[in-house]
C-alpha positions as CSV (number, residue, x, y, z in Angstrom):
1,M,161.6,4.5,209.4
2,M,158.6,6.4,210.8
3,M,158.2,8.4,207.5
4,S,158.2,5.2,205.4
5,L,155.6,3.7,207.7
6,Q,153.4,6.8,207.4
7,R,153.8,6.7,203.6
8,W,152.8,3.1,203.5
9,L,149.8,3.7,205.7
10,G,148.8,6.6,203.5
11,A,148.9,4.5,200.4
12,N,147.4,1.3,201.8
13,G,145.4,2.6,204.8
14,Q,142.1,2.4,203.0
15,R,142.7,-1.1,201.8
16,L,143.7,-2.1,205.3
17,I,140.5,-0.6,206.8
18,V,138.3,-2.3,204.1
19,G,140.2,-5.6,204.6
20,I,139.6,-5.8,208.4
21,P,135.9,-6.9,208.1
22,W,136.8,-9.4,205.4
23,F,139.5,-10.8,207.7
24,W,137.1,-11.0,210.5
25,L,134.5,-12.9,208.4
26,A,137.2,-15.3,207.1
27,L,138.5,-16.0,210.6
28,F,135.2,-16.4,212.4
29,F,132.8,-17.5,209.7
30,V,134.5,-19.1,206.7
31,L,137.1,-21.1,208.6
32,P,134.6,-22.5,211.2
33,F,132.2,-23.4,208.3
34,L,135.0,-25.2,206.4
35,F,135.8,-27.1,209.6
36,I,132.2,-28.1,210.1
37,L,132.0,-29.1,206.4
38,K,135.1,-31.3,206.9
39,I,133.5,-33.1,209.8
40,S,130.2,-33.5,207.9
41,L,132.0,-35.5,205.2
42,S,133.8,-37.8,207.6
43,E,132.9,-41.0,209.3
44,P,132.1,-41.3,213.1
45,Q,134.3,-43.3,215.4
46,L,134.3,-44.2,219.1
47,A,137.4,-42.1,219.9
48,Q,138.5,-38.5,220.4
49,P,137.8,-36.7,218.2
50,P,134.7,-38.7,217.4
51,Y,135.3,-38.6,213.6
52,Q,137.8,-40.0,211.2
53,D,140.1,-37.8,209.1
54,W,139.7,-37.7,205.3
55,I,143.3,-38.4,204.6
56,R,144.6,-41.8,205.7
57,E,148.2,-43.0,205.3
58,F,148.7,-46.8,204.8
59,E,151.9,-48.8,205.4
60,D,152.9,-48.7,201.8
61,G,153.1,-44.9,201.9
62,L,149.9,-44.3,199.9
63,L,147.6,-41.5,200.9
64,T,143.8,-42.0,200.4
65,I,141.1,-39.4,200.7
66,T,137.7,-40.7,201.8
67,L,134.7,-38.5,201.7
68,N,131.5,-39.8,203.3
69,F,128.3,-38.4,201.8
70,G,126.2,-40.9,203.8
71,N,125.5,-38.3,206.5
72,Y,123.7,-36.1,204.0
73,L,121.8,-39.1,202.6
74,L,120.7,-40.1,206.1
75,L,119.3,-36.6,206.6
76,L,117.3,-36.9,203.3
77,E,116.0,-40.4,204.1
78,D,115.1,-40.0,207.8
79,D,111.8,-38.2,208.3
80,L,113.0,-37.1,211.8
81,Y,115.5,-34.6,210.4
82,F,113.1,-33.3,207.7
83,S,110.4,-32.8,210.4
84,A,112.9,-30.9,212.5
85,L,113.8,-28.6,209.6
86,M,110.2,-28.0,208.7
87,G,109.4,-27.4,212.4
88,S,112.2,-24.8,212.6
89,L,111.1,-23.1,209.4
90,S,107.5,-22.9,210.6
91,I,108.3,-21.6,214.1
92,A,110.8,-19.1,212.7
93,A,108.4,-17.8,210.0
94,V,105.4,-17.5,212.3
95,S,107.5,-15.9,215.1
96,T,108.9,-13.4,212.6
97,V,105.3,-12.5,211.5
98,I,104.1,-12.1,215.1
99,C,107.2,-10.0,216.0
100,L,106.4,-7.8,213.0
101,L,102.8,-7.4,213.9
102,I,103.7,-6.4,217.4
103,G,107.0,-4.6,216.7
104,Y,105.9,-2.4,213.8
105,P,103.3,-0.4,215.9
106,M,105.8,-0.2,218.8
107,A,108.6,1.2,216.5
108,Y,106.2,3.5,214.7
109,A,104.8,4.9,218.0
110,I,108.4,5.5,219.3
111,A,109.4,7.2,216.1
112,L,106.3,9.6,216.3
113,S,106.7,10.3,220.0
114,P,108.4,13.6,221.2
115,K,112.2,13.5,221.0
116,H,112.6,13.6,224.8
117,W,110.5,10.5,225.2
118,R,112.3,8.4,222.5
119,M,115.3,7.5,224.5
120,P,113.4,6.3,227.6
121,L,111.1,4.2,225.4
122,L,114.0,2.7,223.6
123,M,115.6,1.9,227.0
124,L,112.4,0.0,227.9
125,I,112.9,-2.1,224.8
126,I,116.6,-2.7,225.6
127,L,116.2,-3.2,229.3
128,P,115.6,-7.1,229.2
129,F,119.0,-7.5,227.6
130,W,120.5,-6.5,230.9
131,T,119.4,-9.8,232.3
132,S,120.8,-13.2,231.3
133,F,118.9,-14.8,228.4
134,L,118.6,-18.1,230.3
135,I,117.1,-16.3,233.3
136,R,114.6,-14.6,231.2
137,V,113.5,-17.9,229.6
138,Y,113.3,-19.5,233.1
139,A,111.1,-16.7,234.2
140,W,108.5,-17.8,231.7
141,I,108.4,-21.2,233.2
142,G,107.2,-19.6,236.5
143,I,104.6,-17.7,234.6
144,L,103.2,-20.4,232.3
145,K,103.4,-23.5,234.5
146,D,100.1,-25.0,236.0
147,N,100.4,-23.2,239.3
148,G,102.2,-20.2,237.7
149,L,101.3,-16.5,237.8
150,L,99.1,-16.6,234.6
151,N,97.0,-19.5,235.7
152,Q,96.5,-18.1,239.2
153,L,95.5,-14.8,237.7
154,L,93.0,-16.4,235.3
155,M,91.5,-18.5,238.1
156,G,91.4,-15.5,240.5
157,I,89.3,-13.4,238.1
158,G,87.0,-16.4,237.3
159,L,87.9,-16.9,233.7
160,I,88.9,-20.6,234.2
161,D,88.1,-23.2,236.9
162,E,91.2,-25.3,236.5
163,P,94.8,-24.6,235.3
164,L,95.4,-24.5,231.6
165,Q,98.3,-26.5,230.1
166,M,100.5,-23.8,228.7
167,L,104.0,-24.9,229.5
168,H,105.6,-27.5,227.3
169,T,103.4,-26.6,224.4
170,P,104.0,-24.9,221.0
171,I,102.3,-21.8,222.3
172,A,104.9,-21.5,225.1
173,V,107.7,-21.7,222.5
174,Y,106.1,-18.9,220.5
175,V,105.7,-16.8,223.6
176,G,109.4,-17.3,224.6
177,V,110.7,-16.7,221.1
178,V,108.6,-13.5,220.5
179,Y,109.5,-12.1,223.9
180,S,113.3,-12.8,223.4
181,Y,113.7,-11.6,219.8
182,L,111.1,-8.8,219.6
183,P,113.8,-6.1,220.3
184,F,115.9,-7.3,217.4
185,L,113.0,-6.2,215.1
186,V,111.9,-3.1,216.9
187,L,115.4,-1.4,216.9
188,P,116.3,-1.5,213.2
189,L,112.7,-0.7,212.3
190,Y,112.7,2.3,214.5
191,A,116.0,3.5,213.0
192,T,114.3,3.4,209.6
193,L,111.0,5.0,210.6
194,V,112.6,7.9,212.5
195,R,114.4,9.0,209.4
196,L,111.3,9.2,207.2
197,D,110.4,12.5,205.6
198,N,107.3,13.7,207.4
199,T,106.8,16.4,204.8
200,L,105.5,13.7,202.4
201,L,102.8,12.8,204.9
202,E,101.9,16.5,205.3
203,A,101.7,16.9,201.5
204,A,99.5,13.8,201.2
205,A,97.2,15.1,204.0
206,D,96.9,18.4,202.1
207,L,95.9,16.5,199.0
208,G,93.1,14.7,200.9
209,A,94.7,11.3,201.7
210,R,93.4,9.7,204.8
211,P,95.8,8.4,207.5
212,W,95.5,4.8,206.4
213,R,96.2,5.7,202.8
214,Q,99.2,7.8,203.9
215,F,100.5,4.8,205.8
216,L,100.1,2.3,202.9
217,T,101.4,4.5,200.1
218,I,104.2,6.5,201.9
219,T,105.2,5.1,205.3
220,L,105.1,1.4,204.7
221,P,107.0,1.4,201.3
222,Q,109.8,3.5,202.8
223,S,110.1,1.3,205.9
224,I,110.6,-1.9,203.9
225,P,114.4,-1.9,204.4
226,G,113.9,-1.8,208.2
227,V,111.2,-4.5,208.0
228,M,113.6,-6.7,206.0
229,A,116.6,-6.1,208.3
230,G,114.5,-6.7,211.4
231,S,112.9,-9.8,210.0
232,M,116.3,-11.3,209.2
233,L,117.6,-10.6,212.7
234,V,114.6,-12.6,214.1
235,F,114.3,-15.3,211.5
236,I,117.9,-16.4,211.3
237,P,118.7,-16.9,215.0
238,V,115.3,-18.5,215.7
239,M,116.0,-21.2,213.0
240,G,118.9,-22.4,215.2
241,E,117.3,-21.9,218.5
242,F,117.4,-24.7,221.0
243,V,117.3,-23.2,224.5
244,I,113.7,-22.0,224.3
245,P,112.2,-25.2,222.7
246,D,114.1,-27.3,225.2
247,L,112.9,-25.4,228.3
248,L,109.4,-24.2,227.2
249,G,108.5,-26.7,224.5
250,G,107.2,-30.3,224.7
251,P,107.9,-33.5,222.8
252,D,105.9,-32.2,219.9
253,T,108.2,-29.2,219.5
254,L,111.0,-30.5,217.3
255,M,113.5,-27.9,216.0
256,I,116.8,-28.5,214.2
257,G,118.8,-26.6,216.8
258,K,117.6,-29.0,219.5
259,L,118.3,-32.0,217.3
260,M,121.9,-30.7,216.6
261,W,122.6,-30.4,220.3
262,T,121.4,-33.9,220.8
263,E,123.6,-35.3,218.0
264,F,126.6,-33.4,219.2
265,F,126.5,-34.0,223.0
266,S,124.2,-36.9,223.6
267,N,124.8,-39.2,220.6
268,K,128.4,-38.0,220.0
269,D,127.7,-38.2,216.3
270,W,129.6,-35.1,215.1
271,P,129.4,-35.9,211.4
272,V,125.6,-36.0,211.4
273,A,125.4,-32.9,213.6
274,S,127.8,-31.1,211.3
275,S,125.7,-32.1,208.3
276,L,122.7,-30.6,210.0
277,A,124.6,-27.4,210.6
278,A,125.8,-27.2,207.0
279,I,122.2,-27.7,205.7
280,L,120.9,-25.1,208.1
281,L,123.4,-22.6,206.9
282,L,122.4,-23.2,203.3
283,V,118.8,-22.7,204.2
284,L,119.6,-19.5,205.9
285,I,121.5,-18.1,202.9
286,I,118.2,-18.1,200.9
287,P,116.4,-15.3,202.8
288,F,119.7,-13.3,202.9
289,V,120.0,-13.6,199.1
290,V,116.4,-12.5,198.7
291,M,117.0,-9.5,201.0
292,R,120.1,-8.5,199.0
293,H,118.2,-8.8,195.7
294,Y,115.4,-6.5,197.1
295,E,118.0,-4.0,198.3
296,Q,119.6,-3.9,194.9
297,R,116.3,-3.4,193.2
298,A,115.4,-0.6,195.6
299,N,118.7,1.1,195.0
300,E,118.3,0.9,191.2
301,E,114.8,2.3,191.4
302,Q,116.0,5.2,193.6
303,G,119.0,5.8,191.3
């Protein structure tokens, strides 16, 4: 019995190991998405669950399947949902660019620092994750409100005479998003930069290339995989963010994540909320496909 089990594992062990990630994706990604897709094509009802099933059985024994595409038509016709999607795209794109402008120098500086300094510097990047995400966002309320630390500091040094309205503005949302998601860009970018071949930079310097030219022609092209990975780790979760815009944003800050939460829990309209979730997933697939296309091109060029 034991020998047969060992032979079976020896013959199928590799397939089993490779199949575990696919099983995980199917169980925790594909099945939930199919469930959301099912709800998005159903009709709402004032009951539990708050949606009707596709399949209905009548007294004569006939089964009917009713698919409701009206939820998707509503999203296309109502400007509110389109504005929320565009607002999410704008905030996610701008936040990703800001994180990149701040995070690239940080990751590059850590990668160039002495080895005994790298781990403490990385710990400073990771340290905020030891605190609850909600508490960190609430901390910014105390900093940005009218009588908060930042306004008191600016008035104390004489730069302003009265408090500035910073809380419940788009700027507060950008501050909260960049602060919360910056480590997700720095860490993969550092992992790429620290593996770069420094002998190429030395050779370029010997040939007379200035530091900025070395960076543009050697460092930046080789760090693009880290840039792409870090950007996706920021852009994708920010698209569905609802805690930060709800706590730090104002009425003008409309994001699709906040709208989904309202439809699910306030309006109890699960079909419309599920339609929003399905559209959001389709939108997020686009940058992922672009990243995969770039990786394949890079591998072909290197091969």
